[in-house]
C-alpha positions as CSV (number, residue, x, y, z in Angstrom):
1,M,-25.7,-4.7,-6.9
2,Q,-25.7,-1.0,-7.8
3,M,-24.6,-0.2,-11.3
4,P,-22.1,2.7,-10.3
5,L,-20.4,0.2,-7.9
6,I,-20.0,-2.3,-10.8
7,R,-18.8,0.4,-13.2
8,D,-16.2,1.9,-10.8
9,T,-14.9,-1.5,-9.7
10,S,-14.4,-2.7,-13.3
11,H,-12.7,0.6,-14.2
12,V,-10.4,0.6,-11.2
13,I,-9.4,-3.1,-11.8
14,F,-8.6,-2.2,-15.4
15,Y,-6.3,0.7,-14.3
16,R,-4.8,-1.4,-11.6
17,I,-3.8,-4.1,-14.1
18,V,-2.1,-1.4,-16.2
19,L,-0.5,-0.1,-13.1
20,G,0.8,-3.5,-12.1
21,M,2.4,-4.0,-15.5
22,I,4.1,-0.6,-15.2
23,L,5.4,-1.3,-11.7
24,L,6.7,-4.7,-12.7
25,A,8.5,-3.3,-15.7
26,T,10.1,-0.6,-13.5
27,D,11.1,-3.1,-10.9
28,V,12.6,-5.4,-13.5
29,V,14.7,-2.6,-15.0
30,L,15.9,-1.5,-11.6
31,G,16.8,-5.1,-10.6
32,R,18.7,-5.7,-13.9
33,A,20.6,-2.4,-13.7
34,L,21.4,-2.3,-10.0
35,G,21.7,-5.9,-8.9
36,P,20.5,-7.2,-5.5
37,T,22.8,-5.2,-3.2
38,L,22.3,-1.7,-4.7
39,K,18.6,-2.3,-5.3
40,G,18.4,-3.2,-1.6
41,Y,20.1,0.1,-0.6
42,Y,17.7,2.0,-2.9
43,Y,14.7,0.2,-1.6
44,I,15.6,1.1,2.0
45,M,16.0,4.8,1.2
46,Y,12.8,4.8,-0.7
47,I,10.6,2.8,1.7
48,T,11.8,4.3,5.0
49,P,10.3,7.8,4.4
50,I,7.1,6.3,3.1
51,L,6.7,4.3,6.3
52,L,7.5,7.3,8.4
53,A,4.9,9.3,6.5
54,T,2.3,6.8,7.7
55,V,3.3,7.8,11.2
56,A,3.1,11.5,10.4
57,T,-0.4,11.2,9.0
58,L,-1.5,10.3,12.5
59,G,-4.3,8.1,11.2
60,L,-6.0,11.2,9.8
61,D,-6.7,9.5,6.4
62,Y,-8.9,6.9,8.0
63,S,-10.5,9.6,10.1
64,L,-11.2,11.7,7.0
65,N,-13.0,8.7,5.4
66,Y,-15.1,8.1,8.5
67,H,-16.2,11.7,8.9
68,G,-16.4,12.3,5.2
69,H,-19.2,9.8,4.8
70,K,-21.0,11.1,7.8
71,S,-20.8,14.7,6.7
72,P,-20.0,14.8,2.9
73,E,-20.4,18.6,2.7
74,S,-17.5,19.0,5.1
75,T,-15.1,16.7,3.4
76,I,-12.9,19.4,1.8
77,S,-12.7,21.4,5.0
78,M,-11.8,18.2,6.9
79,F,-9.0,17.5,4.3
80,R,-7.5,21.0,4.8
81,T,-7.4,20.5,8.5
82,A,-6.0,17.0,8.2
83,L,-3.3,18.3,5.7
84,I,-2.2,21.0,8.1
85,L,-1.9,18.6,11.0
86,G,-0.2,15.9,8.9
87,E,2.4,18.3,7.3
88,C,3.2,19.8,10.7
89,A,4.0,16.4,12.0
90,S,6.0,15.5,8.9
91,I,8.1,18.7,9.1
92,I,8.9,18.0,12.8
93,L,9.9,14.4,11.9
94,C,12.1,15.7,9.0
95,V,13.9,18.1,11.3
96,V,14.6,15.2,13.7
97,L,15.9,13.1,10.9
98,F,18.0,15.9,9.3
99,L,19.6,16.8,12.6
100,D,19.8,13.2,13.7
101,I,18.2,14.0,17.0
102,G,18.3,11.0,19.3
103,G,20.3,9.2,16.7
104,L,17.0,8.4,14.8
105,R,18.5,8.9,11.3
106,S,21.6,6.8,12.1
107,F,19.3,4.0,13.4
108,V,16.7,3.8,10.6
109,Y,19.3,4.1,7.9
110,R,21.9,1.9,9.6
111,G,22.0,-0.6,6.8
112,I,23.2,2.1,4.3
113,P,26.9,2.7,3.8
114,D,28.3,6.1,4.8
115,S,29.0,6.9,1.2
116,F,25.3,7.4,0.6
117,Q,24.7,10.2,3.1
118,K,23.7,12.7,0.3
119,E,21.1,10.2,-1.0
120,I,19.7,9.7,2.6
121,I,19.1,13.5,2.9
122,I,17.2,13.4,-0.4
123,S,15.1,10.5,0.7
124,I,14.0,12.3,3.8
125,V,12.4,15.0,1.5
126,I,10.0,12.2,0.3
127,L,8.4,12.2,3.7
128,P,6.2,15.4,3.6
129,V,5.4,14.7,-0.1
130,E,4.1,11.2,0.8
131,V,2.0,12.6,3.7
132,F,0.3,15.0,1.1
133,T,-0.1,12.0,-1.2
134,L,-1.8,9.7,1.4
135,L,-4.2,12.4,2.5
136,S,-5.0,13.5,-1.1
137,A,-5.6,9.9,-2.1
138,M,-8.2,9.4,0.7
139,L,-9.8,12.7,-0.2
140,V,-10.4,11.6,-3.8
141,I,-11.7,8.2,-2.7
142,T,-14.0,9.7,0.0
143,L,-15.4,12.0,-2.6
144,G,-16.5,8.9,-4.5
145,Q,-13.9,9.0,-7.3
146,P,-11.7,5.9,-6.9
147,V,-11.1,5.9,-10.7
148,V,-9.3,9.3,-10.4
149,Y,-7.1,7.8,-7.7
150,A,-6.3,4.8,-9.9
151,K,-5.4,7.2,-12.8
152,M,-3.2,9.2,-10.4
153,R,-1.2,6.2,-9.5
154,I,-0.7,5.4,-13.2
155,V,0.5,8.9,-13.9
156,R,3.0,8.7,-11.1
157,S,4.2,5.2,-12.1
158,L,4.6,6.2,-15.8
159,V,6.7,9.2,-14.8
160,I,8.9,6.9,-12.7
161,L,9.3,4.3,-15.5
162,I,10.3,7.0,-18.0
163,G,12.7,8.5,-15.5
164,V,14.3,5.2,-14.7
165,F,15.4,4.9,-18.4
166,F,16.8,8.4,-18.1
167,V,18.8,7.5,-15.0
168,L,20.1,4.4,-16.8
169,H,21.3,6.7,-19.6
170,L,23.3,8.6,-16.9
171,I,24.9,5.3,-15.9
172,L,25.9,4.5,-19.5
173,R,27.4,8.0,-19.8
174,G,29.7,7.3,-16.9
175,L,27.6,9.3,-14.4
176,A,26.8,6.3,-12.2
177,K,27.4,8.1,-9.0
178,Y,24.2,10.1,-9.5
179,Y,21.9,7.2,-10.2
180,I,20.5,6.7,-6.6
181,S,20.0,10.4,-6.2
182,G,18.3,10.6,-9.5
183,L,15.9,7.8,-8.7
184,L,15.0,9.4,-5.3
185,I,14.4,12.9,-6.9
186,L,12.4,11.1,-9.6
187,Q,10.1,9.6,-6.9
188,I,9.5,13.1,-5.5
189,A,8.8,14.6,-8.9
190,A,6.4,11.8,-9.8
191,A,4.5,12.1,-6.5
192,M,4.1,15.9,-7.0
193,M,2.7,15.3,-10.5
194,G,0.3,12.7,-9.2
195,L,-0.8,15.1,-6.5
196,L,-1.5,17.9,-9.0
197,Y,-3.5,15.5,-11.2
198,C,-5.6,14.4,-8.2
199,L,-6.4,17.8,-6.8
200,R,-7.2,19.2,-10.2
201,A,-9.5,16.3,-11.0
202,V,-11.7,17.0,-7.8
203,G,-11.6,20.8,-8.3
204,F,-9.8,21.4,-5.0
205,E,-9.6,25.0,-3.7
206,W,-7.9,25.9,-0.5
207,G,-10.5,28.3,0.8
208,K,-10.8,29.7,4.3
209,K,-13.3,27.4,6.0
210,K,-11.7,25.0,8.5
211,F,-13.1,21.9,10.1
212,R,-12.8,21.5,13.8
213,I,-9.6,19.6,14.8
214,Y,-11.1,17.7,17.7
215,P,-13.4,15.3,15.8
216,L,-10.7,14.4,13.4
217,L,-8.1,13.7,16.1
218,R,-10.6,11.9,18.3
219,T,-11.2,9.3,15.5
220,S,-7.6,9.2,14.4
221,V,-6.4,8.1,17.8
222,G,-8.2,4.8,17.3
223,A,-7.3,4.7,13.6
224,F,-3.6,5.6,14.0
225,P,-2.3,2.2,15.1
226,A,-4.4,0.4,12.5
227,R,-3.1,2.6,9.6
228,V,0.6,2.3,10.7
229,S,0.4,-1.4,11.3
230,E,-1.3,-2.0,7.9
231,R,1.5,-0.3,6.0
232,Y,4.3,-1.7,8.1
233,Q,3.0,-5.3,8.1
234,S,5.1,-6.6,5.2
235,R,7.6,-3.7,4.7
236,I,8.9,-3.8,8.2
237,G,10.7,-6.9,7.2
238,A,12.8,-4.9,4.7
239,I,13.7,-2.4,7.4
240,L,14.7,-5.1,9.8
241,L,16.8,-6.8,7.1
242,G,18.6,-3.5,6.5
243,L,19.3,-3.2,10.3
244,L,20.2,-6.8,11.0
245,G,21.0,-8.3,7.6
246,S,22.5,-7.0,4.4
247,G,21.7,-4.9,1.3
248,F,21.8,-8.0,-0.8
249,E,19.1,-9.7,1.3
250,V,16.9,-6.6,1.2
251,G,17.2,-6.5,-2.6
252,I,16.2,-10.2,-2.8
253,F,13.3,-9.7,-0.5
254,S,12.1,-6.5,-2.3
255,V,11.5,-8.4,-5.5
256,G,9.3,-11.0,-3.9
257,L,7.5,-8.3,-2.0
258,A,7.0,-6.1,-5.1
259,I,5.4,-9.0,-7.0
260,S,3.3,-10.0,-4.1
261,E,2.0,-6.4,-3.8
262,I,1.1,-6.3,-7.5
263,L,-1.1,-9.3,-6.8
264,F,-3.3,-7.1,-4.7
265,F,-4.6,-5.4,-7.8
266,I,-8.1,-6.8,-7.5
267,S,-8.5,-6.6,-3.7
268,G,-6.9,-3.1,-3.7
269,S,-9.3,-2.0,-6.4
270,I,-12.3,-3.3,-4.5
271,S,-11.0,-1.8,-1.3
272,S,-10.7,1.7,-2.9
273,V,-14.2,1.5,-4.3
274,L,-15.6,0.3,-1.0
275,F,-13.9,3.2,0.8
276,S,-15.6,5.5,-1.6
277,R,-19.1,4.2,-0.7
278,N,-21.2,4.6,2.4
279,L,-21.1,0.9,3.5
280,R,-23.5,1.5,6.3
281,K,-26.2,1.4,3.6
282,N,-24.7,-1.5,1.7
283,R,-23.8,-4.0,4.3
284,E,-24.9,-7.1,2.4
285,I,-23.0,-6.1,-0.7
286,H,-19.8,-5.8,1.4
287,I,-20.3,-9.3,2.9
288,I,-20.9,-10.9,-0.5
289,V,-17.8,-9.1,-2.0
290,F,-15.7,-10.3,1.0
291,R,-16.8,-13.9,0.6
292,L,-16.1,-14.0,-3.1
293,M,-12.6,-12.5,-2.5
294,I,-11.5,-15.5,-0.6
295,P,-11.4,-18.2,-3.4
296,L,-10.3,-15.5,-5.9
297,S,-7.3,-14.5,-3.8
298,I,-6.3,-18.2,-3.3
299,F,-6.5,-18.8,-7.0
300,L,-4.4,-15.8,-8.0
301,A,-1.8,-16.5,-5.4
302,I,-1.3,-20.1,-6.5
303,I,-1.0,-19.0,-10.2
304,A,1.5,-16.4,-9.3
305,A,3.6,-18.7,-7.1
306,G,3.7,-21.3,-10.0
307,V,4.7,-18.8,-12.7
308,S,7.3,-17.1,-10.5
309,S,9.7,-20.0,-10.6
310,L,10.3,-19.3,-14.3
311,A,9.5,-15.6,-14.6
312,I,11.7,-14.2,-11.8
313,P,15.1,-15.7,-13.0
314,L,14.1,-14.9,-16.6
315,L,13.2,-11.2,-16.0
316,Y,15.5,-10.2,-13.1
317,G,18.4,-12.5,-13.8
318,P,19.9,-15.6,-11.9
319,L,21.1,-13.5,-9.0
320,F,17.5,-13.1,-7.9
321,Y,16.5,-16.7,-8.0
322,K,16.1,-16.7,-4.2
323,S,13.2,-14.2,-4.7
324,V,11.2,-17.2,-6.0
325,I,11.3,-18.8,-2.6
326,I,10.5,-15.5,-1.0
327,L,7.3,-15.1,-3.1
328,W,6.3,-18.7,-2.3
329,L,6.6,-18.1,1.4
330,L,4.7,-14.8,1.1
331,T,1.8,-16.5,-0.7
332,P,-0.3,-17.2,2.5
333,G,0.3,-13.6,3.5
334,V,-0.9,-12.4,0.0
335,V,-4.1,-14.3,0.4
336,S,-4.7,-13.0,3.9
337,A,-3.8,-9.4,3.0
338,S,-6.2,-9.6,0.0
339,I,-9.0,-10.7,2.2
340,M,-8.1,-8.0,4.8
341,H,-8.3,-5.3,2.2
342,T,-12.0,-6.0,1.6
343,I,-12.8,-6.0,5.4
344,L,-11.0,-2.7,6.3
345,P,-13.4,-0.2,4.6
346,Y,-16.5,-1.6,6.3
347,M,-14.9,-1.7,9.8
348,V,-13.4,1.8,9.4
349,Q,-16.8,3.3,8.3
350,K,-18.6,1.5,11.1
351,G,-16.2,3.1,13.6
352,F,-14.3,0.0,14.5
353,S,-10.8,1.2,13.7
354,Y,-9.8,0.4,17.2
355,I,-10.5,-3.3,16.5
356,I,-8.2,-3.1,13.4
357,S,-5.6,-1.5,15.6
358,I,-5.7,-4.2,18.2
359,A,-5.5,-7.0,15.6
360,Q,-2.7,-5.4,13.7
361,L,-0.6,-4.4,16.7
362,I,-0.7,-8.0,17.9
363,A,0.3,-9.2,14.4
364,I,3.1,-6.7,13.8
365,T,4.6,-7.4,17.3
366,A,4.7,-11.0,16.4
367,N,6.1,-10.1,13.0
368,V,9.0,-8.2,14.5
369,A,9.7,-10.8,17.2
370,I,9.8,-13.7,14.7
371,S,11.8,-11.7,12.2
372,V,14.5,-10.7,14.7
373,I,14.8,-14.4,15.7
374,L,14.9,-15.8,12.2
375,I,17.0,-13.1,10.4
376,R,20.3,-14.2,11.8
377,S,19.9,-17.8,10.6
378,Y,17.6,-17.5,7.6
379,Q,17.9,-13.8,6.4
380,S,15.2,-12.8,3.9
381,I,13.5,-16.3,4.1
382,G,12.9,-15.8,7.8
383,V,11.4,-12.3,7.2
384,A,9.0,-13.8,4.5
385,I,7.9,-16.4,7.0
386,A,7.3,-13.8,9.7
387,S,5.3,-11.6,7.2
388,S,3.0,-14.4,6.1
389,F,2.4,-15.4,9.7
390,S,1.5,-11.8,10.8
391,Y,-0.9,-11.3,7.9
392,S,-2.6,-14.7,8.7
393,L,-2.9,-13.8,12.4
394,T,-4.4,-10.4,11.4
395,I,-7.1,-11.9,9.2
396,I,-8.0,-14.6,11.7
397,T,-8.5,-11.9,14.4
398,L,-10.5,-9.6,12.1
399,L,-12.7,-12.5,10.9
400,S,-13.5,-13.4,14.5
401,W,-14.5,-9.9,15.3
402,L,-16.5,-9.5,12.1
403,A,-18.4,-12.7,12.9
404,I,-19.3,-11.3,16.3
405,L,-20.4,-7.9,14.8
406,E,-22.5,-9.6,12.1
407,H,-23.9,-12.2,14.4
408,K,-22.7,-15.0,12.1
409,T,-20.5,-18.1,12.5
410,L,-17.1,-18.1,10.8
411,F,-18.5,-20.8,8.5
412,E,-21.4,-18.6,7.4
413,L,-19.1,-15.7,6.9
414,V,-16.5,-17.3,4.7
415,I,-18.3,-20.1,2.7
416,V,-19.4,-18.9,-0.7
417,K,-23.1,-19.4,-1.3
418,R,-25.0,-20.3,-4.5
419,S,-26.6,-16.8,-4.5
420,D,-23.1,-15.2,-4.4
421,I,-22.1,-17.2,-7.5
422,N,-25.3,-16.1,-9.3
423,M,-24.6,-12.5,-8.4
424,L,-21.0,-12.8,-9.6
425,I,-22.2,-14.2,-13.0
426,A,-24.7,-11.4,-13.3
427,V,-21.9,-8.8,-12.6
428,I,-19.6,-10.4,-15.1
429,K,-22.2,-10.2,-17.8
430,K,-22.7,-6.5,-17.0
431,I,-19.0,-5.5,-16.9
432,M,-18.4,-7.3,-20.2
433,K,-20.6,-4.7,-21.9
434,K,-18.4,-2.2,-23.6
435,D,-20.0,0.9,-22.1
436,T,-19.6,-0.5,-18.6
437,F,-16.1,-1.9,-18.7
438,M,-14.2,0.5,-20.9
439,P,-12.9,3.4,-18.8
440,S,-14.2,6.8,-19.7
441,K,-11.8,9.3,-21.1
């Protein structure tokens, strides 16, 4: 295995562990301060523009990664074109939401009380900022700097954590009516700081040269459903709970979901590093990494599910005890999603985004259908069941396609070999060296 790949992976994992600790601390503080219902309202107002931003990017981030590895010298110009297209789409979507054209704003924010209209307007502003963030993140990764992306996320999360304590100070001073607004404005400020760090790190300049629109859009057509479905897969449950359930159930579900997403730190790290490499030249490395990820994901998910029964009530308080059950039910989905993260980079760079789109569209349709059926009787528990089922369905479909593409049986694809273990041991020995593991300043 190439030394730069080992070094980048170990550095990114280190930063993702730090990021996970910061995100957990932030979520615990918010859970303690707001309680399940208000946390649910805040989560809906925060996650809705982020999910809509995925629609506004039009799949251009995946398209950027695909073309960027084919023509590295054109990556910056492709980013500029993608950014213009993405921001135009986001501005149109913002106008539709602000003016409530077609009743879109009333529909997506239906679970929020009318007294939070000002906060809803602020949350819509997150949309174009998040589009910029998504495209900038893929630019940095495509340029072969996944460590910069990991650092950017830490910068953003630290700003949020520090700001959360400031917002709590407002509450203690009797200014509680501003806390949701303050949290949403904080998200916007943190995202902008992360963006500036990202673009400065890669030496981005606007310039005048533009990349042709057609190649980007042609690839993004196949990538768009895949990208949207990937981000909606688990979070669509929170939106459906807001529409059909209650803020309390959204708050309960958001805790289980937040902890499950923190568990992606290893698979997410590996995924960002793989996206930064040209996997057409490193096919065997990818297959080995994928195979090793399966038992590792199962082990981490089981440990987390076991610890959660004590940790969640202790950290968040007794009102969130139901979140323990949510996390247990999400465990199969966590394993499936972790495995999926290591498959996506290879299939995107091979030009098989349409396969990802088909697999995830089938899964997310099943997710929505099962959620709608189960929410009325089981609320957040029903959504957790639907999320795990959809992730499992996605990974089964993708594995079947990958076996066909690699001319292997499913057994050959997923069973860890002795040579894989020997390679893992060799890698561990290398990353334990101080100059390899410790991140550069």
